N, C-alpha and C positions, 0 to 999 in steps of 0.2 A: 221497664227496659225496653228496650225493641231490639228485635233479634229478625238478622232478615238472612236469608238461605240464598243462594244462587245456586241448581239446579235441584233436581229433584226426583234422581233415580235412588239406588240404593243407600249411598250416604246423606243427602240431603232426608230422604224420611225417617231413618235413624235415625238423626239428629234430632227431628221434630218429638217426635217417639221419648226419646233423651231427655229435653228441653224438658216436657211435661209433665216429666218423674220428679222432679229438683222446683219446675214453678206452672203453677198453672194458670196461672190472670195475665202475665204480660202479650204484649203483641208480635209475634211469628209472621211473617210474610216472605212467603215465598213465590221466586221468580223463576219460571221455566219455556223454553224456548217453544215447550211439546203442548198440546192442546189436552192428550190423553195421556197422562204420565207415571199411572200408577202402574204397572207392570212389568213384568223379568223379563229382562233384555234375554238372559241366557236362556228360552225359550223361545225366542221370535224363529228358531231356524225348527225346530218340532210345530210351529206354527205354518209354519211354510207349508213342511214335510207334509201336512194334514194328518198326523197321530195326535195332535192335539185341538180341543177346541177353542174359542178364541175367548170362553169362562176361567180356561187351567190358566191365562197368563196374565190375570191383573191379581197381585198381591197385596194387594189391601185392594179396601171396599171403595163404590165410588165415594161415602159418605166421609171418606178419612179426615181433609178438609175442614170441613165442617164439622167434625167430629173432635175435632184436634184446636178450635178454636184458632185454624190459620189464615190468611188473607193469603189466595193462590192469585197469583199474578200467572194466567196459563198463555201458552200463543206468544210470548211476550219474552224480550228479551234486553239480558242487561248490555251495554254498551259500553260504560267506562262506571270507573270506581274513581271518586277523591276520597283518598282516604286520608286527610289532612281533615275536612271539611266531614266526611261519614255522611258520604253522598252519593246515591247510583244515578245512575243519568238512563235511562229505560228506550229502547228503539223510537219508543210512542213519546220525545222529547222530555216526557213527564220526569221527578228525579225524589226518589226517597232517599228518606235520611235511617240510620242505624246507632246503632248504640255497640250489637257484636254482630261481626256479619260472617257468615261461614261463604266460603268457597267450591263448593262441588262442582263443577261445571265440565267434570270427566273430560272424554276423547272422542274425536271422529275420524271418521276410515279414511287414511291414505287412500289419496285417490291423485296414481300417477299423470307426469305430464305427456300424455299417452293421445297423439290425433285421431279424436272422434268421440273421447271421453264423454263429451255432452249431447250426444247421440240418443235415439227414444230405443230404451232398453235396455241403458247402461243403469246399472245399479248398482251400490252399493247394499252390506245386512247388516244394519246397526240399530235400525229404529221399526215400532209397528208397521208405522204408516211408510217404510221400504218393503216390507214383508205385503201389504195389503195391495198398493200397485202391483207388485209382480205377481200375486197373485191373478191380479185383473185381467192377465196379459197373457197369461198360463198358456190359455185352449188355443191360441196360435203359434205357438213355442214347439219346436220338434227338437232342434239341438241348443244346448248349451254350451258355453267358455266359462269357467270359472277361473280366472290368474291371481294366484298363489295359493299354497299348499299348507297355508297353516291350518288354526283352527275354525278359524271363521272361515275362508274358503271350503275346508272339507266338511263342515257342514250342513255348508251347501247346496256342496255336491252330492252328499246324501242326499237334503230332502230335496232337490229337483229329479234325482235317479225315481226319488220315493214316488215321484208324482210323474214316473212313465215319461221325461226326456230320456235325450241321449245326451249322453255327462259328459264333456271333455275341462282335464284341468289340468294348470300351465303351470307348472313352477319357477324360477330362475334359480332357485338353487338347487344341489346337486341331489337333494332328497328331499320330503313334506315332512313337516313339524319339528323344521332345521330349530326352530326358534325357543324347541319345549324339551326335545331327546334326539338321541346321537342314532349315526346312520345305522346303525345295528339293529335297534327299534326299529326304526322310521319302514326300511325292506320291509319288515316282519307286517309292519301296519298297511305298507302300498300293496303284496302281497295279496292279502286280505281284500282289500278295497280293491283292486285292479279286478279280484274273483266275482266281483258282486256286478260291472259293467260299468265300473265307472274311467276310464282312461285317465292316465295318470303320464303329462312329457313333464321331464326335469329337464334341466338345464338350454329353459327355453323362456321366451320371457315375450311377451304381445307388444308390438311396434307401432300397431298399428288398428283402432279399430272401419271397419269399410259400413259403407250400405251410404242411401243416400240420407234422409230425414229416420230414418231405423234401421237400426242393427240390420248387415246381415253374411258377418266374418270378421273375421282376426286376420290379419296379417303377422307374422311373425318373424322375429330376431334371423332365423333360420332361412326366413324369405319361404316358407309356404305358407296355406293360408289352411284357414278353419273356417268351413260353415256354420253359421249360427244363427237363430233370433233372439237372444238375450244372452248378456254376458253382465257378470259377477264380480264387480271387484272386490277380496276380499285380503290385500297387502295387509293386516292390522288397523290400528288408529295413530293418533298423536294427542296427547295432551290438549286442552281448549290452556292455556296459560296466559294467550296475550293479553288478555281482560286484567289479571294480575300484574303482566310484568309491564301497564301503559301505566298503573298504578305505580310505579316503586315497589312490589313486592320484588322480592328476590326471588327466582327463577332458578331450574338448571333445564335437565328435564322435564321435570315438572316443578308444579307450586312447591321453595324448600318447607316444610316446616318439623317442630323441635317434637321433643317426645310427649306435648302436651298438643298437639295439633294447631299452635299458632306459628302462626308466619311470623316474619321480621313486625309487622308491624300488631303493634299489643292487642288488639280487640277485634283481629281478620285473622280467620282460622281456614284451615285448605283438609279437605275429606275425597275417597276414592277413586277414579280415577286419574287424576289432574292434581293429584298429590304426591309427593317423593319424599321419603320415609325409611325408615331405617328396614336395613335387609338381614334377618335375623344369622342367613346361613354366608352373607357376602362380609355383614358386620362391617357396612359401609352405606353411606345415601344411595336409594333407588327408585326402583315402582316397581311394583304389581297389580297392574290392572284388574284385581283378582271382585268378581262377588263379595265376599267372603270377608275379605278384606276393608274393600268399602266398609259396608257394611259396619263392623268395628269403629275403621273410623269414623263416621260415623255419632256412631254412638259416642265417644269418648269426646268427643270435640262437641257433641251437643252438650255434658256433661263439662266441660270444661267452661264453654260458651257460659254457664250459669254462675262462675264462679268453684268450681270440685279443682280437684287438681289432680285428675287420675293423666297415671304418663299407658301410655302409646308403646309397648313393647316393639313391634316390627311383624313383618310378617314376609311370610317364607312365599318365592314361587308357585305356584300350586293347579295343578292339571289333570282333567280326572276326566274319560269318555270312553266312553265302548265305540265302536266300530264293526256293524254288520257278528257284535256274538264275542268280537277278542278287546279287552279292558287294557288300556295302557294307563297308568300316574304316572306324573311327576314331579320332583319334588328339589326345589332350592338350586346348585349348581348341578348343571347332569354334564355338560363339557368342558372340563376343569382346563385354561392353559396354562398351567405351568407344574413345575415338578413335586411343588409344596402339598400337591393333592396324589391321591395315591385309588385308584380305583380299581374292586373287588365284580367281578363279571358272573353269573353261573347260564350260559343258556341251552338250548334243547330247539333246534329249530325243527324237531319233526311234528314236537307236540305246541310252535309258536310260543315258545316260554322265554323271556329274555328278564332276566332280572342284575342290575348293578346298583350297586352302592358308593358315594366317592367321599372317601376322610381327608382329614385334616388334620394333623396334629392324634388322628386318634379318634376324630369326635366327627361323626355322621354329618356335610353338609349340603348330601345330593343323593339324588334316588332315582332310577327308571326301574317299572316292572310290569312287563307288555303278560298277559292271559292271566298267570299267578301272581296273585295278588290278596291271598287270604292277609298274608302281616303284613299290611301298609300302615295299621294301626299299628302295634309296636315298633317298627320305623320312627311312624310319625312321634310317636314319644322318648323314644334316644334323639333325633333331632332335638325340637323341641326345647328338652331337658338338657343338651349340651355334654350329653354321657360320655365315659372316655371308653370306648368298644376292643380299646387293642388289646383285648386276653380272650373273646369270642370273634375277631374278626374271622377268623375259619368256618366257623361255623353258621353266618348270620344269616347268610341267603339257604341255612337248608331249611325242608318243611318244619321241620323238628324243634326250628327257634322261635321259643314261645318267652311271654310274658316274666315266667317262670326265672326266667334267666335273665331279665333286664334289669327285674327287683332291683338283685345289689347294685348293678350299673350307675341308674335312677336314684340312689338312697347316696350313694360315693359326690353324685353332684355337686358341684359343687353351689349350683343354683336349687337344689335339694327339689324332693318331689313334687311335679305338676301334673296333673292330670291332660294326656296326650288333646287335642286339640284340634288333630288332623279327622276329622270325623268328614270330607268332602263323599258330595256321591255321585257315583258315576253318573254320566249322561249317555244313557243308552241308543246308538244309532244304529 
């Protein structure tokens, strides 16, 4: 058996480990366009901030590929998949045969078509190489413009503020974190971030990045100018589906996968940020590009590549982070656009507390917690078990709501009791 994996981040590494639990001898080849891939992408903003050193970012030892008898083709890109001939063409023109293939190509930063985006001093923040390049020029930087107010942009803003830089964040939408929380929660987060010296400008976007060869400012669509020597693009990511699409593999937003992480081609699987799978809250195909989902998908895809038949239930959109001592957690559907959903909200702005659960037919399908997050594990159990909370909805956001209140609900759920898997670690910024 010849296993080939394209992509060496969370999904690819988990797949290798899963394959080796069932098949100790067959050949595994992994292809990665990164020369040093064994690091946690989640931690690069902390490395940029200087709150951890480079040793902490490596989540597998340098000997990982050797220890698992993997041929690692690093710094090499897979250019083409021939699904019929089961053959991959690499960017060095070599060809590689496979019996079972995992496409875990991940995602790439969204780079908007802004004039001047190719100037020196403009970076996304997606890889360790980006981080190292940014660090190398910080001595010459006084001011930074961050384009985008999502998690990537705000993590970059924190990191560079921690490095003593003047930071302005420019957000096209009306609020920060607009993809994961609502405006009420965002206003609390924005207030805390601004109190710590990061300036946030909403409702504006960059029109042009100016300077000779290097950046010296950004022109905004309202006509104003922001002087800076560094621009960080934090506009999110797009899944790398092109190689699959060109091979005739079905795609939508991502590469479409069934419950076994198979594509429409029998011996080709997909996992990670490029895979489009079941969303537990939406109950339809969607994408949740988060590290825990990538690890689980990679594990299940790896097992099924060896001949197992383990089903992947699906994922939830989950984000947890703490900005300057103020934590926020969001899960599932947080901004419903239909009257099929009911929202229950509790807030205390004097204490920076905001809680919201979103219900559909008595079942929790989404949640936002700001600051008061102690009961998030309980809510996570209810979401995972799809328990009907109609009887307790009036007390569900109270501090005294505990596992004793939910045990009967979970027992009655059609799915039976399932241990909650909501164990997200708060990322402290």
